[in-house]
N, C-alpha and C positions, 0 to 999 in steps of 0.2 A: 206460393207457399198456400194457396186456397185449393182444396181438393176436399173430395166426400169423405174419405177416411181420416181425415185430421183428427176428429174427437175420438176415433177408436185407437190410432196410434198415441194419442196423448193421455188417454186413460191408461193404457198398457205401460207407457214410460212411465208415469206417475206411480202406478201401483208397484213396479219394479225398483224404482229410486227408493220410496218409504220402505219396501222391504229390504233393500241393500243398507239403507240407514240403520234400520232397527237391529239387523244383525251386525252391523259393525258397532253400534253403541252398546250392546248387549255385552260384547265382548272387551271393551276399553276398561271397565273395572276390575275385570279378572288380572289385569296387568298392573295395578297400583302396588307399590313396593310394600312389602311388611314393616310395619312399624314396631320398633323395640317397644316405645311406650306410647301406645295409642292416647289420644286426648278425648274429651268429650265433644271437642270441636270438629265437626265434622267436616267443615270447609279447610282445617289444616290437614286431616287425616287424607282426605281426597284431593290436596291441592294439584297434584300431577294430572289428575283427571280433568279438574276444573282448566287447566292451562292448557290441555290439548283441546278442550272444547273451544276455548278463545283462539288458538293458533287455527283451528280447522275454520271457524267462522271468519276470521279476517283474512287469511289466506285465500279462500273460495271468494270473497267478494273482490279483493284485490285482482284474482285473476280475471273477474268481469271486467275490472278497468282498464287492464293491459289491451283488450280487444278494440278498444275506440281508437288505436293507432291505426286502424284499418279503415277503408273507406265506408261510410254509412250508406247503405243501398234501399233502407226503408222509405216508407211515406214520409215526408218531413213534416206536415201538420200535424198528423196524428200519433206520432211516437212519443212515448215520454222520456226517451233518452237522448234524442237526438238535441235539445236544447243544452243539456248538460254536458253532454259530447265534446259539443262544437268548443266549449270555454274551458276544456281541461288544459292546463298549462304542463309543461315539464316540470315545473318546480312543484305543481300539484301532484303529479304524479309521483314525485319524489319523496314529498312528504307523507303520501299514503303507503308508499312501500316501507317507509321507517316506522311508520306507526303500526305496518301490519306485522312488522317482525318484532316488537315491543316483547309480546308473550314469550319469545324464545329466550328472553333474559333469565327467566325462573328455572329453564330446564337445562338438561345437559346438552352439551355440543352434538351429540348423536341426533336430536331431533330437527337439527337444521337439514337433516337427509331426507326431511320431509318435503322440503322445497323442491327437490330434483324431480319427482314424478310429476309434481304440480305444474311445475314450469313448463317440463316437456309435454304435458296434455294440453295445456293451454295453447302452446307454439303449434302443436298439429292440429288442433279444432281449429285454430286462427288461418293456417294454411288450407284446411278442408274447406272453410267457409270462404275463403277467396277463391278458391276453385271452382265452388259450386255456386254460389251466387255473386262473388265478386267483391264481396265485403262482409258487412255483418248487418244484423237486425237486432230488436230488441229481444226476440225470441233465441238468437244466437248467444246473446249475453246470459239469458237465464240458462240456457244449455249450459255453458262454459261454467258457470257459478254451481250448478249442481252436480256434474261431472267432476270438477276440482273438489267439491266438498266430500264426495265420497272417495275419491282418490287420497285426500287428505286423512281422511279416517283410516283408511287401508294400509297406508304408510304409518300411521301412528301405532298402529296394531302390529305391524311387521316390525318396527323400530322397537317397540316397547318389549317385543317378545324375543326377538334375535340378536338385537344389536345392544341395548343399553342393560 
């Protein structure tokens, strides 16, 4: 992964990710339901928007935890995730998945459709990393988290706009 163009690609990727997040976050408030009796409490008026933020953050981090089921191919002593990843149990993954699904309780069942593209993207990226480098590194976990976050925001906009 060491190459001279690494910084250039990183800056371009960072700009594109921030731009995509900005555009998607700008679209989400437009789909908040119209309230018959709005209150002065902004948290109540925009509760669906806040729940979608919680869903996106929890699902994107949870998707990055799924990747440790693959082989770690980074340098053992220098990595931040390798000591944690080696100690993740199946029970820990199950508890993490349950807590990441908790924000869905407050929304309609249509929002569960957000999970499908997120899981598919995580699965495809895991296959790609396994084919390319034989496993995952810390950079791969970060990439899965960022891509899944953007896909969650995009899925939330689509569900809000066309399904619910």
